[in-house]
N, C-alpha and C positions, 0 to 999 in steps of 0.2 A: 485577552481570551480571543480576539478577533483575529489575532495572527495564528492562532491553533486550528481557527476553522479554515484560514487560509491554505493552511499546509493539508488539511484532511481535504480541501476542495482539490489542490493539487495531486493529490494521491488516489483521488476516487478512481479518475478514469484509467488510470494503470492497474489498480484492483479490479475494475471491471473487465479490462481486459485479460487479465489473468483467467477470471472465470469464462471468459467467452473462448480463450484458447484451449483452456483445459476441456471445455464442453465439447470441442472438435476432435481433440486428439486424447483424451483419456490417459493422460501420461501420469497425472497425478491424482491422488486420492482426494476426498473432499477436506478431510483434516488436513492435508498439505496445503490445499490452495488456501484455507484458513490461515494456516501459520505462514504462508508467503505473503497474502495480503497484509497480516498485522506486522511481519517483518519489513514490508516496504513502508507502511507507514511510521514505525519506530525509527527506522533509519532515516527518514525525511525530517522527523522532531528532532533526533540528533545533529543533523546537518544543520536544520535551523538554528538551534540552540547553541552550537558551534559558531554560527556567523554571527549571531546577534549579540555575543558577549564583546 
């Protein structure tokens, strides 16, 4: 469980940057920002699971 918390902690700054970047550019809709934040986390989880096997 601690490993997944580390993945969350590693992804959180990038998810935050997506939101900050979109606040300035208004390029994405709120739903797209949410999607890319979740997609970033899922990709990191898949990478973690693939490397830990």
